[in-house]
N, C-alpha and C positions, 0 to 999 in steps of 0.2 A: 729672115729666112733661117738663120742659124738656130734661133730659138725653136722654130717648128721642127727642124731636123732632130735637135737634141731631145725634145719631148717625144717625138716619134720613136727614137731609139730607146728612150726610157720605157716607153710602153711595150716595145718588143722584148726588152730584157725581162720585164715583169711577166709578160705573156709566156715566155719560154719556161720560166720557173713554174708558173701556174699550170702550164700544159703537162708537165711531167706528172703532176699529181692528178690532174683531171683525166688524162688518158688511161691511167691505171684504174680509176674508179669507173670509167666508161667501159673498159674491157670486162671488169668484174660484173657489172650489171648486165652487160650484153649477153654474157654466157650464163651466169649463175642467178640472175634476176634478184640480186640482193642489193638493197639500198644501204650501203655500208657506211654507217655513221663513224665507224672506227678508222676510216681512211685518213682522217685528219690526225688521229693519234699516231699512225705509222709515219706521217710526215714529221710530226714533232719528235718522235723517237729517232728518226734519221738525223735531225739537226743535233739532238743531244748526244747521240753516239758519235757523230762526226766530231763534235766538240771534244769529247773524251779521248778519241783516238788521235786527233790532229797533233796535240802537244807532244806526247811520247814518240810518235812516229817521226815528227819533224826533228826531234833530238837524235833519233836513231839513224835516219838516212836523209839525204838531200831532198828526195821527192816524196817525203813522208806525207805532206799535206794532200797531194794528189792521190795517194794511195788510200788515205783515210776516207775519202768521199765514197768510192765504190765499196769499200769494206763496210762502211756504215749502212749502205743500201743493202748489201748482202745480209748483214745482221738483222735488219728489219724484215727482209724476205724470209729468213728462218723463223722469226717471230710470227710472221703471217702464216707460214706453214703450220706452226704449232697451233695457232688459233683455229685454222681451218680443220685440221685433223681432229683436234680434241673437242671442239665446240660446234662449229658450223655443220660438220658432217653428221652430227647427231640430230640436227633439226631441219634437214633438207626437206623432209616430208611434212613439216609444219607449214602453216600459211606464211606467206612471204613477210607479212607485217611483223610476225613474231621473230623472224630472223633480224629484222630491223631493231627490235627491242633488245635482242641479244648483243648486237653490235654497240648499242647505247650503253649496255652494262660494261662492255670493254672500255668504252670512253671514260667512264667513271673510275674504273680500276687504274687505267694508265695515268689519269690525272694525278691521283694520289701517289702512285709509284714514282712518278717523276719528282714530286715534291720530296719524297723520302730519299731518293737516290741523289738528286742534284740540288735540292733546296729551293726556296722561293725566289732567290735572287736571279736577275737576268745574267746571262753568260755571254761574254763577248769573245768571238772566235778570232783566230789570226787572219791576217790578210793573205790572199793567195800569192805564193812565191812567184816572182816574175811578172805579176800583174797587179802590183800594189798601186801603181800610179794611174795617170790619166793620159789619154791621147787627144790631140787637137783635131777637131772636126769642124771645118768652116770657122776656125778661130776660137772655138769654144771647147773647154775641156770635157771629156767624157770618160768615165771609168773604164779602164782596159778590161777588167774582169767582166763587166756587163756585155762587152763585145763577145766574149766567150759564151755567155749565156744565150745571146742572140743566135749564135750559130748552133748551140746545143739542141734547141727545140726542133729545127728542121732535120737535124741528124737523127734524133730519136724518132721523129715521124717517118723518115725514110727507112730506118731500121725496122720499125714495127710493120710498115707496109710490106717490106720484103719478107719479114717473118710470117705474116699472115697469108701472103700470096704465093710465096715460093717454097714453102716447106710443108711437109705432110702434116705436121702438128698444127700449123696455121690453118690448113684446110679444115681440119677437124674442129678447131675453135670457131671458124666461120660457120661451119655446119651446125654446131651447137647453138650459136647465136640465132640461127633461123628456126631450128626444130630440135630441141634437146631429146625428146622422146624417140624420134627417128634415129638419132645418133646412137642412143642406147640400144635400140632394136637391131642395129647393124653390128653389135658386139663390141663397141668401143667402151672402155671402162670410164664411166662418168666420174667416179670418185677421183681417179688419177688426173683426169682432165681438169676437174674443178680445182684440185690442189695446185696443179701447175699454173692455172690462170690466176689463182689468188696469190701465189708466190710472185708472179710477174707483176701484178698490180701493186703488191706491197713493196716490191723492189723499186718500182717507179716512184711511189710515194716517198719512200725513204731517200731516194736520190734527190727528189725535189726538195726535201728538207735539208739534206746535206749541202747542196750547192748554195743554200741561203746563208751558210756560215759566214762568209766574208762580207755579206751585204747588210745583215741586220742582227740584232741581239737575239739570242735564243731564250725563250721564256715559256712558262707553263700554260699560257693561254693561246699558244700557236695553233692548237688543234681546232678550236672552235672558230678562230679567225679564218683559217684556210678552208674548212669544210664547207662553209656557206658559199664562198666564192667558187669553190670547186663544183658544187651542185649547180650553180648558175651556169658555169661554162659547159658542163656536160649536157644540161637540158637545152641550152641555146644551140649548141652544136648538133644535138640529136643523140639520144641514148644509144650507146653501142657503136658510135661512129668515131674512130680515132681522128680522121681528117676533119670531121666536124668539130671535135674538141679543140684542135689546133686553130681552126678558123675562128671559133668563138673566143678562144684565149687571146688571139691577136686583136680581135675586135674590141673586147672588153679592156684589154691592157692599154691599148692606144686611147680609147675613150676615157679611161681613168686618168691617164697621163695628162690629157688636155682638159678634162673636166675639172680637175683640182684648180687649174689656173683660170679657165674660162667660166665655169659654172660652179663656184665653190659652194653655193647654197644647196645644190642637189648632189654634191659629190658623194655623200653617204649612200645614196640610193640610185646612183646612175646605172649601176649594173642591173639592179632589179627593175628599173624602168625599161632598160633594153630587153630584159627577159620577158617582161609583161607584153611589150610590143611584139616581140618575135613570136611568142606563143599565141597571141591573138591572131596574127597574120599567118603564121606557119605553125599549126598546132603540134607538129612532130619535130620542131627545131629546124635549123638550117639544112642539115644533111641527114636528118632522121628518117627512118623507114617504119612502116607499121609493124608491130610485133606479131609474130606468128602465134596463133591460138594454141594454148596448151591443151594436151590431151590428158593431163593429170586429173584423176578423180578426186584428189584431195583439195577441197575448197573451203572457203570461209563460211559458206551459207548452207552447207549440207545438214546442219542442225537448225530446224526452223524455230523462230521465236514464238512461244505460245503464252497464253495468259497464265497467271500464277495459280498453281494448284493449292488445295487446302493446306497441305503440310507447310508449304512455303509461306502462305498467308499467316499461319500461326506464328512462324518464326519472326516475320516482319512485325506482327502485332506486339510480340514480347520485346523486340528490339525498340520499338517506338515507346513502350512503357518505360524501359530502362533509360532512354534518352530524356523522357519527360521528367523523371525524378532525379536525374543526374545532378542538377544544381543543389539538391539537398545534401549531397555528400562531397561534391567536388569544390575546390577553391577557384579563385579568379583565373589563375594561370591555366588550369586544366580546362575551364570553360572556354577560355579564349582559343586554346588549341582545338577543341572540338568545334567551335564556331568556324574556324578556318577550314577544318576538315569537311564540314558540311558545305561550305562555299565551294570548295574545289570538287566535291562530289557532284554538285549541280553543274559546274563547269565541264567536268568529265562526261556527264550524261548528255550535255548539249553537243559535245564533240562526237559522242557515240551515236547520237541521232543522225548526224551527218555521215559518219563512217559506217557504223554497224547497220543502221536502218536504210540509209540512202546509198550506201556503197561508194561514197565519194571521199577519198582521202584528203586530209587537210594538214599541212605543215605550218599553217599560220593562224590557228584558231585563237591565239592570244590577241589578235586584232580586235575581236568583238568583246572579249573580256576587258581589254584596255579602254576601248571606246565607252563601255559601260561605266568604268571607273571615272574616266575623264568627264563623261556627260554629267554624272551626279556631282562631281567636284566643281565643275564650272557652273552648274545651275545653282549651287549653294554659294560659291564665292563671288561669282560675277553677277548673278541675277538676284542674289539674296533670298533664295527660296529656302524654306525649312526642309529638314530631312525627308519628311513624308512626301513633299512635292518633288524635291530634287531626285529622289530615288527613281521616279518614273522617267526622268530625262535620260538616264543611263541606257536602259533597254531600247528606248526609242532611237537614240543615236546609233547604238550597236546594230539594230535591225536595219536602219537606213544604210549603214556601211555594208552590211551583209547583202542587201538588195543590189547595191552597185557592184560589189565584188562577184557575187554569184551570177550576175548577168553575163559576165565574161567567162567565169570558171566553168559553167555547165557546158560550154562548147567543147571542153577537153575531157579526157578520161585518164585514169591511172596516175602514174607518177607526174605526168605533165600537168594535170589538174592540181595535184598536191603542191607542185612547185609554183604554180601561179598564185595559189593562196599564200604561199610564203612571200612571193614578190609583193603582193598587196599589203601584207602585214608589215614588211620592212619599210614600205613607203609610208604607211601610217605611223610607224615608230619614228621615222626621220622627221615627219611633220611635227610630232609631239616634242621631239628632242631639240629642234631648231626654232620653233615658233615661240620664242621666249616671252613675247608680249602677252600671249594668251595662256600658254600651258606652263610657263615658267621654265621651260627648257629642262636641263638636267637638275635644276634646283627643285622642280616639281611644284605641286600645289599643296599647301599646308592648311591646317585648320578645318579639315573636313570631318567634323565630329557629329555624332548622332544627337538627336533631340534629348532634352533633359531626362525624359522618362526612360530612355534607352541607354543611358550612360553606364549603368552598372553592368558588370560582366554577365550576371544572370539574366537581366532584362534583354540584353543584346543577343544572348544565347537563344532565348525563347523566340525572339524575332527571327533569327537566322534559321532556327528549327522549323518555324512556321513557313517562311518564305521559300527556303531551299527545299524542304521536304515537300511542300505543295508544288513547287516547280518540277521536282523529279516525278511526282505522281502525275502531273499534267502531261509531261513529256511521254510518260508511259501510255496515257490515254490516246495521245496522238498516234502512237505506233499501231494501235488496234482500230483506229478510226478508218473510214474509207480512204482518207488522204494517205494515211500510213500504209494501208494495204496497196494502194496504187504506187506509192514510192518504192515499196519492196518489190513490186512486180517490175518496175523499171530497173531496179538493181539486178534482179535475177535473170530477166530475159527481156532486154530492150526491144527486140524485134517482135516478140509476142505482145508486149505491152502496146507497142505502136499499132499492131494489127487489130487490137480490140478497142482502139480509140483513146488510149491514155496518152495525154500530152506529157512526154518525158521532161522536156525543158521546163515547162511550167511547174511540174511537181518538184523538180530539183531546185529551181529558184526559190520556191516557197520553203523548201527544206532549209536552204541557206538562211532565209529570214527567220524561221522559227529557231534554228540553232543559234543564230546570232543574238536574237532577243534574249534567250535564256542565259547565254554566256554573259550578256550585258547585265542581267539581273545579278548574276554572281559577281561581276565586276563592281557594281554599285555597292553591294554588301561589303565587299573587300575594302572599298575606299572608306566606308564608315568604320569598319573594324580597325583599320590602321590609322585613320585620321589624316591621311595624306595620300597623294598619288604621284608616282614618278614614272618616267618613260619605260622602266623595266617591266611594267605590266603589259607592254605591247611587244616585248622582245622575244627572240627566238627561243631562249631557254624555257620560257613559260609554255610556249607551244609544244616543246618537246616533253615537258612535264605532263601536259594533258595527254599526249600520245602514250606515254608510259603508263599512266593511270588506266586508260581504256584497255590497252593491250595486256597489262598485268592482271586485270580482273577478268578479261575475256570479252572478245569482240562479238561473239555470237549470243550473248546474254544481255538482258536489260539490267540485271543486278550487278554485273561485272564492273561497270564504271564506278559504282558506289564503293564496292569492296576494294577495287584497285586504288581509288583515291584515299581511302582510309588507311590501307596498308602502306602506301608510298609516303603520304604526308606524315603519318605517325612515326615511321622509321626515320624520315628526314629530320623532323623536329627534335626528336629525342636523341638520335645519334649525333646530331650537330652540337647538342649541349654536352655530350659525354666525351667526344673525341674530335680531334682536328681532321682525322682521316675517315670521316663518315662516308665519303664517296666510294672509297674502297670497299667498305662493308656493304653498302647498298648495291654496288655493281656486282659483287659476288652473289648477293641474295637474288638479284634480278636474273642473273645467268642460271642460278640453281633452279629458280621457279620456271624459267623458260624450258629448261631441259626436263624437269620433272612434270610440269603442267604445260605442254605445248599449245594448249588452247586457252590458257589463262586459269586463274584459280577457280573461278566460278564455272568455267567450262569443264574443268576436271570434275568438280562436284556434280555437275549435271550428269556426266557420264557414269560416275561411280555410286553416288549417294542419292541423287534426286529420284531415281525410280522408287525408292522406299518412301519418299515424301509425296509422290505424285499419284498415289492410289486414289481413284475417284471416291467422292463422299458416299458412304454406305457400302463400299466394297470391303467385305471382311475376308480375311484369309480363310481358306478352306481347312476344315478340321482334318487332322491326320487319322490314320487307321486306329481303331480302338486298341 
């Protein structure tokens, strides 16, 4: 009995700390509709700033430690205000996914700034004065500080409830959650409201990081560790619901506390299993409500996708010639880099087919890339197949996984659909990570080399150029085929598509299979390029990289994913070889591109330059006056 009580209390302590971060993210999304990847960075900054302040304040005054925690949260709130005023306010009129890209740039910048300011070593904070020891509960010791955390969560929940229900400002926030355009029409300054909401969310995230100081070491990977768990809590509880966030945090905290002991084999994905089950049963989360339809005229799909005009075809033809003769001038290293760029261009195009053509966001597209890599590797190492035959096993396995995942995902829409793809991707990653007898676990699968004729860098480059280039062209043909037209109709107007007899679910499920198969082809090529496969080909960072490539190039164009993949991968490869702080530079570049080109690089070119290239064949400019 005492064991059960202690584990339950451990779960509640973890839940309270997680709730502080999750409720801030839920509030920001509920009002501003921003999927804020940088929220984990605010959490990490709260922990580091609290560590920096705690020592000097404890030397200066007896209660210095307890003063350091809210001061750290206030400092993070001011950083949040700076981010909102200088960056996010400039891109509120941009599509929501590009705001997500901007916050990812902030994540990269903060990661390197933390390394510069505090170094790579883990930092151990002081114990909480007066709560250093443990108390006996049913004869078992329990940390006294954790009891404080258990009480902190409900207090914050009560405070936020009173703030939103009993104050004029809270009423405005609730109104903005339901209908932002109507709030603006009533004369309420949206910019000030958004700034205040973002400051509150950043403060809660910073406080969540600061209160972790006596419990765990402070390190530079805290942001990515917490943001995934936070997204799970927010989605399970229901986007925009503070009470739902607390309920989900308690549920997941307690399950994790018991799951580590009772189900250690699935402890890595227990939260994602819960999220998958909840979203399948309750698509809006435990306490979520349907989002109000936006009246904004700024949309992702107001620029239709059209076949390539003559001027663009000429550019593509010249580029193909340059790639074809590249091995004559480039060395092995450069050919390997370009092979990787083409592989990820195909991966980005497969994600774009799902997001840009199908209108279905995906935060877990690495699942199909990884299944393709593992399918090819296992076919070669376990079945003894040559590269030519093993390469087909990758896309087959990836398409099968996409069929299963898509069957459940197409029942949802928006962020809920994207988060369910993340859940399935994490479940797949955990299987690869823990199934040592088949996948090799974290040791991976080695010896996945191409056949003798493709071992040279030039030969494999041509193979990649043929397969990846052919895959990109084939995906383009799907877009303009009747299936692609029907898929775009389901994206643009589901009700009209249903009225004319288009089966939306069938089209979207098939889109998952097509996108998964082509991502699997990219994964197979990647396995042979590297000669090995590890679980990181299924991990969240690769899915985020795919999102960055698509959004950087432009979601409304078919060429955008190729350009985005080339720009992002080339920057990442060469900057990583030149400096240890390549994330800082890439983050600044991403933010600059988002501000300068809010529709992506190719989207901007479409608006400014493409009209000069899209003149129909035979259309000559009119002669001027004599």
